[in-house]
N, C-alpha and C positions, 0 to 999 in steps of 0.2 A: 459500487457503493454510492456514488454521488448522485446528486440532483441539485438543483439550484442550490447551491451550496450543498451539493449532494453528498451522499455518502458514497465512498469508494467501495468498489467491489474487491474483496480481498479474500484469501483463503482463510476461511473461518476466522475473520477478523473484523467483525462489523463495528467500525468506529464511526459515529455518525455526525450529524451536522450541528448547526447552530440551533439556538432555541427555536422552538416552534414558529413557523411563519417566515423566518429569515433566511434559513440556510437551504440551498438546494443540495439534496442528498446525493451522495456518491454511493454507488451500489456496492454491496459487500463482496469481498473477493472469495468468499467460500470458505473462511475460517469459521466453521460452525462451532456451536457450543461443544461438540464433541471433540474439538481440537484444542479447547482451553488447556493451558499448562496445568499440570497437576500441582506444581509448587506454588507457593504463595508469591504474590507480586514482589514482596520484599526480599525473596530469596533467589529470584532469577538472576542469571548472569547479566541479563539486559539491565536490571536495576543498577548493578554496578557500573556498567558502561554509560548509563545515562548521565550520571554525575560528571563523568570525564568528558562526555560529549566527543568521543573519539572519531565520529564520522560527521562530515558536512555534505555528504551525498548519499542518496537513498534509491531504493528500487521499491515501488509500490505497484501491487497487483490489483487489476480490477477485470471483471468479466464483460466482454464486448458482445456476447450473445445472450439472448433471453434464457432466463432460468427462473422458475417460480420457487420462492421461499415463503412457505406459509401463505401462498396465494398472491404474494408480491413479486413483481418482476425485479430482479436485482441487477439487470443489464446496465453496464455504464462503460462506454468506450471513451478513447480520448477525442473522438469526433463529438461525443456528447458533451464533454467537458468544454470543447472549443465552441459549442453552440450556446453555452450558458451565458447569461448576463455577465459582462466583464470577464468572460471566460474563466469564472471562478466557481468553486464548489467546495463543500465540506467533505472530508474523508471520514465517513461514519461507518458504524457497523463492525468495528474491530472487537473481537471477543477473545483474544489471545493475550495473556499477560506480557509476554515478551514483546509482541508487536505493539501493544499499547505503550509499553515503556519506551520503545523507539519513537512513537508519536510524541511522547512527552519530551524527548530529547531534542527534537527538531527546532531549528532556529529560523527566524525570518530570513527569506531570500535563499535559503539552502535549496539546492536543486535535486530533482529526483527523476528517475526514468519512469514513465508510465508503461507498465508491463500488461499486455493483454494475456489473460490467464484463463484456463478452463474452457478452451475454444479449439477450433480446428487447427489453427496454426498459432501456438503461443509465441510471445516474443515482445521485444521493446519496440513501441510504436512512436514514442515521442518524449519530450522533456516538459517537466512542470516545475513550479517552484512554490515554496511555502510562504503563504502571505498572511496566515494568522497562526500563532503558536497554540499549543494544546489547551483545550477547554472542555468541559463536560459534554459528552455525547448525549444529546437529548433523547435519541431514539431508546435508550436503555430504560426510560420511564414510560414509554408510550405502549400501552397494553396491545394495541392493534398492530405493532410493528414486529416484524420478524426477528428483531434483535432485542426485543423487550427482555430485561433482566430483573425479575422480581426481587432478587437479593440485593440489588444496588439501591441505595438511598440518596435522596437529593441533597442531604446535608453531608453525605459522604460517598460521592459517585465513584463507581469502579472504573468506568470506561471513559476515554478521551477521544477527541478528534481534532484534526487541524483543518485549515482552509488551504486549498491549493489553487493555482492558477496556470493556465496553459501558457507554455513558452514557445514551443514549435514542434513540428513533426520532425522525426528523424529524417535524414536525407534518404534513407532507405531503411525498410523494416529489418531489424535484427532479429532473426528467429531464434528459438530455443535450440533447435537443432544445431545451428551455426555456433551458439554459445557453448554448447556441450562439446562440440569438437574441439574448441579451444581450451575448455576446461580439462578434457582428457589429456591434451597435449602438455598443458601447463602443470599437471600433476607430476609429470615426469621431468619436466624442465625447471620447475620452480617459477613458472610465469604468474601474472597477476591474477588469473582466474582459478588458481589451484585450489584455494579455499572458499570459493564463491558460495555464498549461502543459498543461492538459487538451487544448488545441487547438494549442498550438505544439510540444508534445512528447508526442504522443498515445500512444506506446507505453510511456511511462514509468509504472510503477505506483505509484511513491512520488513525490509532488509537494508542493513547499512552497507555502504560501499566506500572503499578508500581508493587504492591504486586500480581497482577494477574499472572505475569510472572513466578515466582518461583512455584505458585501452579500448573499452567498448565504444567510446566516441570515435576513436580512430578508425574503427571497422566501417563507419559510414563512407569513408573515402576509398574503400577497397571492394573488390568483387567478393561475393560470398565464397567462402572456402568449401 
């Protein structure tokens, strides 16, 4: 979804960048309009969680391989973010109510895993941090944009985005397959990945993390299981 202040690629969650001309977009993660929540934003469980800000860590998905969405390539990898001015981009293109509500709940300096999605080897590639809290995603108003939403009004925008900044690459790539192995084991033992949204809400491109975060970081120092 990103671009200089890009929009991040996410599963059917196109939340986009800053006002035109300023934000480098982050490519959309693949949360297409068909994945938008059926319930209204006010009724989602995410809305309830936002007020409590239960999470200070996140997982944010983006597509590192080229894919055309209405003629626009939505590719955006962590390497692309790293190459941006000030290594910063906006996470735009999110079009899922729950994912949008999670974006609205994010606070400055909170950290997130940058997850490569919809590619040959999905997994966690690096760490990023929130450097600008939620504001209107300008791409919802751009008719030529893949994530244009004619039902959203400038005086009452539906969709939001945040700005993120590269922190570092993971010491080693943590693959989806490795995470799934731990998730399966933790379902039996009650471990930290037992209810991880990556497996319980797979299509969601923005996901909160709590105790999962430290466990995943610890995997950097170990050989893949």
